[in-house]
TORKOL-4160 file (C-alpha; in steps of 0.2 Angstrom, whole numbers, padded with zeros to 4 digits, m for minus):
435
<pt num="1" X="m0014" Y="m0103" Z="0122"/>
<pt num="2" X="m0007" Y="m0095" Z="0138"/>
<pt num="3" X="m0018" Y="m0080" Z="0138"/>
<pt num="4" X="m0033" Y="m0092" Z="0140"/>
<pt num="5" X="m0042" Y="m0085" Z="0125"/>
<pt num="6" X="m0048" Y="m0095" Z="0110"/>
<pt num="7" X="m0052" Y="m0084" Z="0094"/>
<pt num="8" X="m0065" Y="m0088" Z="0081"/>
<pt num="9" X="m0060" Y="m0093" Z="0064"/>
<pt num="10" X="m0067" Y="m0078" Z="0055"/>
<pt num="11" X="m0071" Y="m0088" Z="0040"/>
<pt num="12" X="m0086" Y="m0080" Z="0032"/>
<pt num="13" X="m0078" Y="m0066" Z="0021"/>
<pt num="14" X="m0065" Y="m0075" Z="0012"/>
<pt num="15" X="m0063" Y="m0081" Z="m0006"/>
<pt num="16" X="m0055" Y="m0098" Z="m0011"/>
<pt num="17" X="m0037" Y="m0091" Z="m0013"/>
<pt num="18" X="m0037" Y="m0082" Z="0004"/>
<pt num="19" X="m0043" Y="m0098" Z="0013"/>
<pt num="20" X="m0030" Y="m0108" Z="0004"/>
<pt num="21" X="m0017" Y="m0096" Z="0010"/>
<pt num="22" X="m0023" Y="m0098" Z="0028"/>
<pt num="23" X="m0023" Y="m0117" Z="0027"/>
<pt num="24" X="m0005" Y="m0117" Z="0021"/>
<pt num="25" X="0000" Y="m0104" Z="0034"/>
<pt num="26" X="m0008" Y="m0116" Z="0047"/>
<pt num="27" X="0001" Y="m0131" Z="0041"/>
<pt num="28" X="0018" Y="m0126" Z="0034"/>
<pt num="29" X="0033" Y="m0118" Z="0041"/>
<pt num="30" X="0038" Y="m0106" Z="0027"/>
<pt num="31" X="0024" Y="m0099" Z="0016"/>
<pt num="32" X="0025" Y="m0086" Z="0003"/>
<pt num="33" X="0009" Y="m0078" Z="m0003"/>
<pt num="34" X="0008" Y="m0067" Z="m0019"/>
<pt num="35" X="m0004" Y="m0053" Z="m0017"/>
<pt num="36" X="m0006" Y="m0041" Z="m0032"/>
<pt num="37" X="m0014" Y="m0024" Z="m0028"/>
<pt num="38" X="m0030" Y="m0024" Z="m0019"/>
<pt num="39" X="m0032" Y="m0043" Z="m0017"/>
<pt num="40" X="m0034" Y="m0043" Z="0002"/>
<pt num="41" X="m0016" Y="m0046" Z="0009"/>
<pt num="42" X="m0020" Y="m0036" Z="0025"/>
<pt num="43" X="m0036" Y="m0047" Z="0027"/>
<pt num="44" X="m0026" Y="m0063" Z="0026"/>
<pt num="45" X="m0013" Y="m0056" Z="0038"/>
<pt num="46" X="m0026" Y="m0051" Z="0051"/>
<pt num="47" X="m0035" Y="m0067" Z="0050"/>
<pt num="48" X="m0019" Y="m0078" Z="0051"/>
<pt num="49" X="m0013" Y="m0068" Z="0067"/>
<pt num="50" X="m0028" Y="m0076" Z="0076"/>
<pt num="51" X="m0025" Y="m0093" Z="0068"/>
<pt num="52" X="m0007" Y="m0093" Z="0074"/>
<pt num="53" X="m0012" Y="m0088" Z="0092"/>
<pt num="54" X="m0024" Y="m0102" Z="0093"/>
<pt num="55" X="m0010" Y="m0114" Z="0088"/>
<pt num="56" X="0003" Y="m0107" Z="0100"/>
<pt num="57" X="0014" Y="m0097" Z="0089"/>
<pt num="58" X="0016" Y="m0081" Z="0099"/>
<pt num="59" X="0022" Y="m0068" Z="0100"/>
<pt num="60" X="0018" Y="m0064" Z="0082"/>
<pt num="61" X="0029" Y="m0050" Z="0074"/>
<pt num="62" X="0020" Y="m0042" Z="0060"/>
<pt num="63" X="0030" Y="m0030" Z="0049"/>
<pt num="64" X="0029" Y="m0020" Z="0033"/>
<pt num="65" X="0040" Y="m0007" Z="0025"/>
<pt num="66" X="0030" Y="0008" Z="0030"/>
<pt num="67" X="0020" Y="0015" Z="0044"/>
<pt num="68" X="0005" Y="0017" Z="0033"/>
<pt num="69" X="0005" Y="m0002" Z="0029"/>
<pt num="70" X="0006" Y="m0007" Z="0047"/>
<pt num="71" X="m0008" Y="0005" Z="0052"/>
<pt num="72" X="m0019" Y="m0003" Z="0039"/>
<pt num="73" X="m0016" Y="m0021" Z="0046"/>
<pt num="74" X="m0019" Y="m0015" Z="0064"/>
<pt num="75" X="m0035" Y="m0007" Z="0058"/>
<pt num="76" X="m0040" Y="m0024" Z="0051"/>
<pt num="77" X="m0036" Y="m0033" Z="0067"/>
<pt num="78" X="m0046" Y="m0021" Z="0077"/>
<pt num="79" X="m0061" Y="m0023" Z="0066"/>
<pt num="80" X="m0061" Y="m0042" Z="0068"/>
<pt num="81" X="m0060" Y="m0040" Z="0087"/>
<pt num="82" X="m0074" Y="m0027" Z="0087"/>
<pt num="83" X="m0085" Y="m0037" Z="0075"/>
<pt num="84" X="m0084" Y="m0052" Z="0087"/>
<pt num="85" X="m0085" Y="m0041" Z="0103"/>
<pt num="86" X="m0068" Y="m0047" Z="0109"/>
<pt num="87" X="m0060" Y="m0037" Z="0123"/>
<pt num="88" X="m0041" Y="m0039" Z="0125"/>
<pt num="89" X="m0031" Y="m0034" Z="0139"/>
<pt num="90" X="m0020" Y="m0019" Z="0137"/>
<pt num="91" X="m0003" Y="m0024" Z="0129"/>
<pt num="92" X="m0010" Y="m0040" Z="0121"/>
<pt num="93" X="m0008" Y="m0031" Z="0104"/>
<pt num="94" X="0006" Y="m0018" Z="0103"/>
<pt num="95" X="0009" Y="m0005" Z="0089"/>
<pt num="96" X="0028" Y="m0001" Z="0090"/>
<pt num="97" X="0036" Y="0014" Z="0081"/>
<pt num="98" X="0031" Y="0030" Z="0073"/>
<pt num="99" X="0012" Y="0033" Z="0076"/>
<pt num="100" X="0011" Y="0050" Z="0067"/>
<pt num="101" X="0000" Y="0043" Z="0054"/>
<pt num="102" X="m0010" Y="0032" Z="0066"/>
<pt num="103" X="m0014" Y="0048" Z="0076"/>
<pt num="104" X="m0020" Y="0057" Z="0060"/>
<pt num="105" X="m0029" Y="0042" Z="0051"/>
<pt num="106" X="m0034" Y="0029" Z="0064"/>
<pt num="107" X="m0035" Y="0040" Z="0080"/>
<pt num="108" X="m0046" Y="0027" Z="0088"/>
<pt num="109" X="m0032" Y="0014" Z="0088"/>
<pt num="110" X="m0020" Y="0025" Z="0098"/>
<pt num="111" X="m0024" Y="0013" Z="0113"/>
<pt num="112" X="m0012" Y="0000" Z="0104"/>
<pt num="113" X="0002" Y="0012" Z="0103"/>
<pt num="114" X="0017" Y="0006" Z="0113"/>
<pt num="115" X="0022" Y="0022" Z="0122"/>
<pt num="116" X="0004" Y="0026" Z="0127"/>
<pt num="117" X="0003" Y="0008" Z="0135"/>
<pt num="118" X="0020" Y="0011" Z="0144"/>
<pt num="119" X="0014" Y="0027" Z="0151"/>
<pt num="120" X="m0003" Y="0020" Z="0157"/>
<pt num="121" X="0006" Y="0005" Z="0166"/>
<pt num="122" X="0019" Y="0017" Z="0174"/>
<pt num="123" X="0006" Y="0030" Z="0180"/>
<pt num="124" X="m0005" Y="0016" Z="0187"/>
<pt num="125" X="0009" Y="0011" Z="0198"/>
<pt num="126" X="0013" Y="0029" Z="0204"/>
<pt num="127" X="0001" Y="0042" Z="0210"/>
<pt num="128" X="0012" Y="0056" Z="0204"/>
<pt num="129" X="0019" Y="0052" Z="0187"/>
<pt num="130" X="0024" Y="0070" Z="0181"/>
<pt num="131" X="0042" Y="0066" Z="0185"/>
<pt num="132" X="0046" Y="0049" Z="0176"/>
<pt num="133" X="0058" Y="0036" Z="0182"/>
<pt num="134" X="0067" Y="0031" Z="0167"/>
<pt num="135" X="0074" Y="0014" Z="0173"/>
<pt num="136" X="0056" Y="0009" Z="0179"/>
<pt num="137" X="0049" Y="0013" Z="0162"/>
<pt num="138" X="0063" Y="0003" Z="0153"/>
<pt num="139" X="0058" Y="m0012" Z="0164"/>
<pt num="140" X="0039" Y="m0010" Z="0160"/>
<pt num="141" X="0043" Y="m0008" Z="0142"/>
<pt num="142" X="0053" Y="m0025" Z="0142"/>
<pt num="143" X="0040" Y="m0034" Z="0151"/>
<pt num="144" X="0026" Y="m0028" Z="0139"/>
<pt num="145" X="0036" Y="m0034" Z="0124"/>
<pt num="146" X="0039" Y="m0051" Z="0132"/>
<pt num="147" X="0021" Y="m0053" Z="0137"/>
<pt num="148" X="0013" Y="m0046" Z="0121"/>
<pt num="149" X="0005" Y="m0058" Z="0109"/>
<pt num="150" X="0005" Y="m0048" Z="0093"/>
<pt num="151" X="0018" Y="m0034" Z="0089"/>
<pt num="152" X="0016" Y="m0023" Z="0074"/>
<pt num="153" X="0031" Y="m0013" Z="0067"/>
<pt num="154" X="0040" Y="m0007" Z="0052"/>
<pt num="155" X="0054" Y="m0019" Z="0047"/>
<pt num="156" X="0066" Y="m0004" Z="0051"/>
<pt num="157" X="0059" Y="m0002" Z="0069"/>
<pt num="158" X="0059" Y="m0020" Z="0072"/>
<pt num="159" X="0078" Y="m0020" Z="0073"/>
<pt num="160" X="0075" Y="m0013" Z="0091"/>
<pt num="161" X="0067" Y="m0029" Z="0097"/>
<pt num="162" X="0080" Y="m0042" Z="0092"/>
<pt num="163" X="0088" Y="m0042" Z="0109"/>
<pt num="164" X="0072" Y="m0041" Z="0119"/>
<pt num="165" X="0061" Y="m0055" Z="0112"/>
<pt num="166" X="0061" Y="m0071" Z="0102"/>
<pt num="167" X="0045" Y="m0073" Z="0092"/>
<pt num="168" X="0035" Y="m0088" Z="0086"/>
<pt num="169" X="0030" Y="m0081" Z="0069"/>
<pt num="170" X="0036" Y="m0067" Z="0058"/>
<pt num="171" X="0023" Y="m0061" Z="0045"/>
<pt num="172" X="0031" Y="m0049" Z="0032"/>
<pt num="173" X="0019" Y="m0038" Z="0022"/>
<pt num="174" X="0024" Y="m0031" Z="0005"/>
<pt num="175" X="0039" Y="m0043" Z="0006"/>
<pt num="176" X="0045" Y="m0038" Z="m0011"/>
<pt num="177" X="0050" Y="m0021" Z="m0004"/>
<pt num="178" X="0061" Y="m0028" Z="0010"/>
<pt num="179" X="0079" Y="m0030" Z="0006"/>
<pt num="180" X="0090" Y="m0044" Z="0010"/>
<pt num="181" X="0098" Y="m0036" Z="0026"/>
<pt num="182" X="0081" Y="m0032" Z="0034"/>
<pt num="183" X="0073" Y="m0049" Z="0029"/>
<pt num="184" X="0088" Y="m0058" Z="0037"/>
<pt num="185" X="0086" Y="m0048" Z="0053"/>
<pt num="186" X="0068" Y="m0052" Z="0054"/>
<pt num="187" X="0071" Y="m0070" Z="0052"/>
<pt num="188" X="0084" Y="m0070" Z="0065"/>
<pt num="189" X="0071" Y="m0064" Z="0078"/>
<pt num="190" X="0062" Y="m0081" Z="0077"/>
<pt num="191" X="0064" Y="m0093" Z="0091"/>
<pt num="192" X="0075" Y="m0108" Z="0087"/>
<pt num="193" X="0061" Y="m0121" Z="0089"/>
<pt num="194" X="0045" Y="m0122" Z="0079"/>
<pt num="195" X="0045" Y="m0104" Z="0072"/>
<pt num="196" X="0035" Y="m0099" Z="0056"/>
<pt num="197" X="0039" Y="m0087" Z="0042"/>
<pt num="198" X="0025" Y="m0079" Z="0031"/>
<pt num="199" X="0031" Y="m0068" Z="0017"/>
<pt num="200" X="0017" Y="m0059" Z="0008"/>
<pt num="201" X="0020" Y="m0048" Z="m0007"/>
<pt num="202" X="0020" Y="m0045" Z="m0025"/>
<pt num="203" X="0036" Y="m0049" Z="m0035"/>
<pt num="204" X="0029" Y="m0040" Z="m0050"/>
<pt num="205" X="0029" Y="m0023" Z="m0042"/>
<pt num="206" X="0044" Y="m0012" Z="m0036"/>
<pt num="207" X="0059" Y="m0020" Z="m0028"/>
<pt num="208" X="0067" Y="m0013" Z="m0012"/>
<pt num="209" X="0077" Y="0003" Z="m0013"/>
<pt num="210" X="0095" Y="m0001" Z="m0014"/>
<pt num="211" X="0111" Y="0009" Z="m0016"/>
<pt num="212" X="0122" Y="m0006" Z="m0020"/>
<pt num="213" X="0122" Y="m0021" Z="m0031"/>
<pt num="214" X="0108" Y="m0030" Z="m0021"/>
<pt num="215" X="0093" Y="m0023" Z="m0031"/>
<pt num="216" X="0081" Y="m0038" Z="m0029"/>
<pt num="217" X="0072" Y="m0043" Z="m0013"/>
<pt num="218" X="0074" Y="m0060" Z="m0005"/>
<pt num="219" X="0055" Y="m0062" Z="m0008"/>
<pt num="220" X="0059" Y="m0066" Z="m0027"/>
<pt num="221" X="0072" Y="m0080" Z="m0021"/>
<pt num="222" X="0059" Y="m0087" Z="m0009"/>
<pt num="223" X="0047" Y="m0089" Z="m0023"/>
<pt num="224" X="0060" Y="m0099" Z="m0033"/>
<pt num="225" X="0061" Y="m0112" Z="m0019"/>
<pt num="226" X="0044" Y="m0112" Z="m0011"/>
<pt num="227" X="0026" Y="m0114" Z="m0019"/>
<pt num="228" X="0016" Y="m0098" Z="m0018"/>
<pt num="229" X="m0002" Y="m0095" Z="m0017"/>
<pt num="230" X="m0008" Y="m0081" Z="m0028"/>
<pt num="231" X="m0022" Y="m0070" Z="m0022"/>
<pt num="232" X="m0033" Y="m0067" Z="m0038"/>
<pt num="233" X="m0048" Y="m0058" Z="m0033"/>
<pt num="234" X="m0046" Y="m0039" Z="m0030"/>
<pt num="235" X="m0057" Y="m0028" Z="m0019"/>
<pt num="236" X="m0050" Y="m0011" Z="m0023"/>
<pt num="237" X="m0054" Y="m0004" Z="m0040"/>
<pt num="238" X="m0066" Y="m0007" Z="m0054"/>
<pt num="239" X="m0064" Y="m0018" Z="m0069"/>
<pt num="240" X="m0058" Y="m0004" Z="m0081"/>
<pt num="241" X="m0043" Y="0000" Z="m0069"/>
<pt num="242" X="m0040" Y="m0019" Z="m0067"/>
<pt num="243" X="m0039" Y="m0020" Z="m0086"/>
<pt num="244" X="m0024" Y="m0008" Z="m0086"/>
<pt num="245" X="m0013" Y="m0020" Z="m0075"/>
<pt num="246" X="m0020" Y="m0037" Z="m0079"/>
<pt num="247" X="m0009" Y="m0040" Z="m0094"/>
<pt num="248" X="0006" Y="m0040" Z="m0082"/>
<pt num="249" X="m0002" Y="m0053" Z="m0072"/>
<pt num="250" X="m0006" Y="m0064" Z="m0087"/>
<pt num="251" X="m0025" Y="m0060" Z="m0085"/>
<pt num="252" X="m0026" Y="m0070" Z="m0069"/>
<pt num="253" X="m0034" Y="m0057" Z="m0059"/>
<pt num="254" X="m0053" Y="m0053" Z="m0057"/>
<pt num="255" X="m0062" Y="m0039" Z="m0049"/>
<pt num="256" X="m0074" Y="m0044" Z="m0035"/>
<pt num="257" X="m0093" Y="m0040" Z="m0039"/>
<pt num="258" X="m0092" Y="m0027" Z="m0024"/>
<pt num="259" X="m0080" Y="m0016" Z="m0034"/>
<pt num="260" X="m0082" Y="m0021" Z="m0052"/>
<pt num="261" X="m0093" Y="m0007" Z="m0057"/>
<pt num="262" X="m0089" Y="0007" Z="m0045"/>
<pt num="263" X="m0086" Y="0024" Z="m0051"/>
<pt num="264" X="m0085" Y="0042" Z="m0045"/>
<pt num="265" X="m0104" Y="0044" Z="m0047"/>
<pt num="266" X="m0105" Y="0034" Z="m0031"/>
<pt num="267" X="m0096" Y="0047" Z="m0021"/>
<pt num="268" X="m0103" Y="0063" Z="m0028"/>
<pt num="269" X="m0120" Y="0066" Z="m0037"/>
<pt num="270" X="m0114" Y="0081" Z="m0045"/>
<pt num="271" X="m0107" Y="0082" Z="m0063"/>
<pt num="272" X="m0094" Y="0095" Z="m0068"/>
<pt num="273" X="m0104" Y="0110" Z="m0074"/>
<pt num="274" X="m0091" Y="0122" Z="m0078"/>
<pt num="275" X="m0086" Y="0129" Z="m0095"/>
<pt num="276" X="m0069" Y="0120" Z="m0097"/>
<pt num="277" X="m0073" Y="0107" Z="m0110"/>
<pt num="278" X="m0056" Y="0098" Z="m0105"/>
<pt num="279" X="m0063" Y="0095" Z="m0088"/>
<pt num="280" X="m0080" Y="0091" Z="m0094"/>
<pt num="281" X="m0073" Y="0076" Z="m0103"/>
<pt num="282" X="m0060" Y="0071" Z="m0090"/>
<pt num="283" X="m0072" Y="0071" Z="m0075"/>
<pt num="284" X="m0087" Y="0062" Z="m0083"/>
<pt num="285" X="m0092" Y="0048" Z="m0071"/>
<pt num="286" X="m0093" Y="0035" Z="m0085"/>
<pt num="287" X="m0074" Y="0037" Z="m0088"/>
<pt num="288" X="m0065" Y="0026" Z="m0076"/>
<pt num="289" X="m0048" Y="0027" Z="m0085"/>
<pt num="290" X="m0043" Y="0043" Z="m0094"/>
<pt num="291" X="m0027" Y="0047" Z="m0104"/>
<pt num="292" X="m0024" Y="0065" Z="m0106"/>
<pt num="293" X="m0013" Y="0068" Z="m0121"/>
<pt num="294" X="m0002" Y="0083" Z="m0120"/>
<pt num="295" X="0002" Y="0080" Z="m0139"/>
<pt num="296" X="0020" Y="0086" Z="m0137"/>
<pt num="297" X="0014" Y="0104" Z="m0131"/>
<pt num="298" X="0021" Y="0101" Z="m0113"/>
<pt num="299" X="0040" Y="0096" Z="m0116"/>
<pt num="300" X="0050" Y="0089" Z="m0102"/>
<pt num="301" X="0063" Y="0101" Z="m0094"/>
<pt num="302" X="0080" Y="0098" Z="m0085"/>
<pt num="303" X="0080" Y="0087" Z="m0070"/>
<pt num="304" X="0064" Y="0078" Z="m0077"/>
<pt num="305" X="0051" Y="0091" Z="m0073"/>
<pt num="306" X="0036" Y="0096" Z="m0084"/>
<pt num="307" X="0028" Y="0112" Z="m0079"/>
<pt num="308" X="0015" Y="0110" Z="m0093"/>
<pt num="309" X="0009" Y="0094" Z="m0085"/>
<pt num="310" X="0008" Y="0102" Z="m0068"/>
<pt num="311" X="m0003" Y="0116" Z="m0075"/>
<pt num="312" X="m0015" Y="0103" Z="m0082"/>
<pt num="313" X="m0015" Y="0093" Z="m0066"/>
<pt num="314" X="m0019" Y="0108" Z="m0056"/>
<pt num="315" X="m0035" Y="0111" Z="m0067"/>
<pt num="316" X="m0040" Y="0093" Z="m0065"/>
<pt num="317" X="m0037" Y="0093" Z="m0046"/>
<pt num="318" X="m0048" Y="0109" Z="m0045"/>
<pt num="319" X="m0061" Y="0101" Z="m0055"/>
<pt num="320" X="m0062" Y="0086" Z="m0044"/>
<pt num="321" X="m0063" Y="0097" Z="m0029"/>
<pt num="322" X="m0077" Y="0107" Z="m0037"/>
<pt num="323" X="m0088" Y="0091" Z="m0038"/>
<pt num="324" X="m0084" Y="0085" Z="m0021"/>
<pt num="325" X="m0070" Y="0073" Z="m0023"/>
<pt num="326" X="m0055" Y="0077" Z="m0011"/>
<pt num="327" X="m0047" Y="0059" Z="m0009"/>
<pt num="328" X="m0034" Y="0062" Z="m0023"/>
<pt num="329" X="m0017" Y="0055" Z="m0025"/>
<pt num="330" X="m0005" Y="0065" Z="m0037"/>
<pt num="331" X="0010" Y="0054" Z="m0041"/>
<pt num="332" X="0024" Y="0055" Z="m0053"/>
<pt num="333" X="0040" Y="0044" Z="m0057"/>
<pt num="334" X="0052" Y="0059" Z="m0053"/>
<pt num="335" X="0056" Y="0067" Z="m0037"/>
<pt num="336" X="0059" Y="0085" Z="m0045"/>
<pt num="337" X="0042" Y="0084" Z="m0053"/>
<pt num="338" X="0034" Y="0079" Z="m0036"/>
<pt num="339" X="0042" Y="0095" Z="m0028"/>
<pt num="340" X="0035" Y="0105" Z="m0042"/>
<pt num="341" X="0018" Y="0098" Z="m0039"/>
<pt num="342" X="0019" Y="0102" Z="m0021"/>
<pt num="343" X="0023" Y="0120" Z="m0025"/>
<pt num="344" X="0008" Y="0123" Z="m0037"/>
<pt num="345" X="m0006" Y="0111" Z="m0031"/>
<pt num="346" X="m0020" Y="0112" Z="m0019"/>
<pt num="347" X="m0016" Y="0109" Z="m0001"/>
<pt num="348" X="m0023" Y="0094" Z="0007"/>
<pt num="349" X="m0021" Y="0081" Z="m0007"/>
<pt num="350" X="m0008" Y="0068" Z="m0006"/>
<pt num="351" X="0007" Y="0071" Z="m0018"/>
<pt num="352" X="0022" Y="0060" Z="m0020"/>
<pt num="353" X="0033" Y="0049" Z="m0031"/>
<pt num="354" X="0026" Y="0032" Z="m0037"/>
<pt num="355" X="0038" Y="0023" Z="m0026"/>
<pt num="356" X="0032" Y="0031" Z="m0010"/>
<pt num="357" X="0014" Y="0027" Z="m0014"/>
<pt num="358" X="0016" Y="0008" Z="m0016"/>
<pt num="359" X="0003" Y="0001" Z="m0004"/>
<pt num="360" X="m0008" Y="0016" Z="m0003"/>
<pt num="361" X="m0025" Y="0020" Z="m0012"/>
<pt num="362" X="m0037" Y="0034" Z="m0015"/>
<pt num="363" X="m0053" Y="0037" Z="m0024"/>
<pt num="364" X="m0044" Y="0046" Z="m0039"/>
<pt num="365" X="m0026" Y="0045" Z="m0044"/>
<pt num="366" X="m0018" Y="0057" Z="m0056"/>
<pt num="367" X="m0002" Y="0052" Z="m0064"/>
<pt num="368" X="0011" Y="0065" Z="m0071"/>
<pt num="369" X="0022" Y="0054" Z="m0083"/>
<pt num="370" X="0034" Y="0069" Z="m0087"/>
<pt num="371" X="0043" Y="0062" Z="m0102"/>
<pt num="372" X="0040" Y="0071" Z="m0118"/>
<pt num="373" X="0054" Y="0072" Z="m0130"/>
<pt num="374" X="0061" Y="0068" Z="m0147"/>
<pt num="375" X="0074" Y="0055" Z="m0142"/>
<pt num="376" X="0076" Y="0040" Z="m0153"/>
<pt num="377" X="0085" Y="0030" Z="m0140"/>
<pt num="378" X="0072" Y="0020" Z="m0130"/>
<pt num="379" X="0081" Y="0021" Z="m0113"/>
<pt num="380" X="0085" Y="0040" Z="m0115"/>
<pt num="381" X="0067" Y="0043" Z="m0121"/>
<pt num="382" X="0057" Y="0034" Z="m0107"/>
<pt num="383" X="0070" Y="0033" Z="m0093"/>
<pt num="384" X="0064" Y="0022" Z="m0078"/>
<pt num="385" X="0046" Y="0022" Z="m0082"/>
<pt num="386" X="0046" Y="0003" Z="m0082"/>
<pt num="387" X="0032" Y="m0009" Z="m0080"/>
<pt num="388" X="0032" Y="m0012" Z="m0061"/>
<pt num="389" X="0032" Y="0007" Z="m0058"/>
<pt num="390" X="0018" Y="0009" Z="m0071"/>
<pt num="391" X="0008" Y="m0005" Z="m0062"/>
<pt num="392" X="0010" Y="0003" Z="m0045"/>
<pt num="393" X="0004" Y="0020" Z="m0052"/>
<pt num="394" X="m0011" Y="0013" Z="m0061"/>
<pt num="395" X="m0017" Y="0003" Z="m0047"/>
<pt num="396" X="m0018" Y="0016" Z="m0033"/>
<pt num="397" X="m0036" Y="0022" Z="m0037"/>
<pt num="398" X="m0052" Y="0014" Z="m0033"/>
<pt num="399" X="m0064" Y="0023" Z="m0045"/>
<pt num="400" X="m0054" Y="0034" Z="m0058"/>
<pt num="401" X="m0036" Y="0033" Z="m0064"/>
<pt num="402" X="m0030" Y="0049" Z="m0075"/>
<pt num="403" X="m0014" Y="0048" Z="m0084"/>
<pt num="404" X="m0006" Y="0064" Z="m0090"/>
<pt num="405" X="0007" Y="0062" Z="m0103"/>
<pt num="406" X="0014" Y="0064" Z="m0121"/>
<pt num="407" X="0006" Y="0049" Z="m0131"/>
<pt num="408" X="0020" Y="0049" Z="m0144"/>
<pt num="409" X="0034" Y="0048" Z="m0131"/>
<pt num="410" X="0025" Y="0035" Z="m0120"/>
<pt num="411" X="0020" Y="0023" Z="m0135"/>
<pt num="412" X="0038" Y="0019" Z="m0136"/>
<pt num="413" X="0036" Y="0008" Z="m0121"/>
<pt num="414" X="0026" Y="m0008" Z="m0126"/>
<pt num="415" X="0017" Y="m0010" Z="m0109"/>
<pt num="416" X="0012" Y="0009" Z="m0109"/>
<pt num="417" X="0007" Y="0007" Z="m0128"/>
<pt num="418" X="m0005" Y="m0007" Z="m0123"/>
<pt num="419" X="m0012" Y="0003" Z="m0108"/>
<pt num="420" X="m0015" Y="0018" Z="m0119"/>
<pt num="421" X="m0024" Y="0008" Z="m0132"/>
<pt num="422" X="m0034" Y="0000" Z="m0118"/>
<pt num="423" X="m0040" Y="0017" Z="m0112"/>
<pt num="424" X="m0043" Y="0022" Z="m0130"/>
<pt num="425" X="m0055" Y="0007" Z="m0132"/>
<pt num="426" X="m0064" Y="0012" Z="m0117"/>
<pt num="427" X="m0066" Y="0030" Z="m0125"/>
<pt num="428" X="m0055" Y="0038" Z="m0111"/>
<pt num="429" X="m0042" Y="0045" Z="m0123"/>
<pt num="430" X="m0043" Y="0064" Z="m0122"/>
<pt num="431" X="m0033" Y="0077" Z="m0132"/>
<pt num="432" X="m0030" Y="0092" Z="m0120"/>
<pt num="433" X="m0034" Y="0107" Z="m0129"/>
<pt num="434" X="m0028" Y="0124" Z="m0125"/>
<pt num="435" X="m0041" Y="0133" Z="m0115"/>
C-alpha cells in the first residue's frame, strides 16, 4: 500500500463465522454480514479495515448510525494497533464528527479526532496559532481527508465528505438502521473502479426511523439478493439472557464459553442485605433473568406512562447501587415513560427508549414495559411492543435483564408470552408485593 505499511492478519481471536466473513470481504465486492447482538460485528469490522488496507482498498469509510457505535469500532481498531505495537502517523485514522461521547468514554482516543488533528497541523506550521487563518485550516482539512486511510463517521456526518474524497471501500455497521437515502449517499462515495461495499447488521432488529412510507432499510433488500454470513457466537451476555432472544433467531445463536456463565456475582461480592424482600429476590446473583409482575396494580396512564413501574424501578436501581452495581440501563418503549424515569430516577444511570439504546450494552438492564390494561383488542392492548423492540431490550445487558410489567397484559403477545415462560422456568418470575 502507498503508506509503506503491511499489517498483520490478526487471526488468533476469531471464530469460524468471523473468519468466513473476512474471507468473503477479501474476495467479493458486495458482502452482507448478519450480526445479532453481541456477536462481534465491531471485531470483524476492525480486522477487515486492515485486510482492505493491505489489498489497496483505501481510504476506507466506516460508518454507523450513532456516535456511540462509531467510537466502539474506533476503540477496537486502536486496541489492535496497541496489541501489535504499531505506531501510525497522525491523520492515518480519522474520527470525524461529534466527539462528545469519545471525550467522555474513550478519552485516550482523542488523538484520532479530526478537529484536533487539524489544529495540530495548523499550529505546527505557525508559531502563533491563537488567531486562526480559516482558509489555511480548510486547506489542511481537505488534505487530511485526501491522505487518510481510515475515516470513521456516522452515516449522517458522512454526507460532508462526498465532494472531498472518493473511497475504496464503505463499511456500514448496524446497516439495518440505515435508511435508503443515507445508504445511497454512502454508496455514491465509492470510487468508480474496484470499490467494495460491506454491510453489517441485523435484519431482525429495529428498522430505520422513518417519517414516510419507506420503513424498511436497504439492508433487507441486500439480503434478498446476496448471500449473507451469519455470526452465530455471541460474546456479550450469559446463556440465560441468550435464551430470551434465541427463538427469534431459530435457536442458531450460542454463547461463547467466556460469557456463558457470567453473573452479577462476578462484579460485586456483596449480596443485598436490606429488609425489602422484593429486592432480595430480584437482586439474587443466581437470577440472570427476572420478570417482575406488577399483577395489574400499576395501570398505564395517558400518553403511555406508568408511574407505578417507575416507582418499582427506582427501588431496583437503588438496590443495585447499594451492592455496587452502577453500570445500569433503564429503558422503555415509550418516550413519555423515559421522561418520567429521568425525573424520578438516580442521576448517572443511562435512561432512554429502546430504540435509542440499540447497539449499546450495560451490566444490568431494567425494562419498563408500561402496558397494563383490560383491552381485548390485541393492537390496542400491546401497542408497538413488537418482537424486534423486545429483542433489542432483552439483549442490552451482559449479566442481568430485569423486565417490569403486567404479566396478564404482556402474555397477549406470543413472543413475550414465550419469554415470560422462559424466565419462569429459570425461577426468575417474581410477583412484586406492596412493601
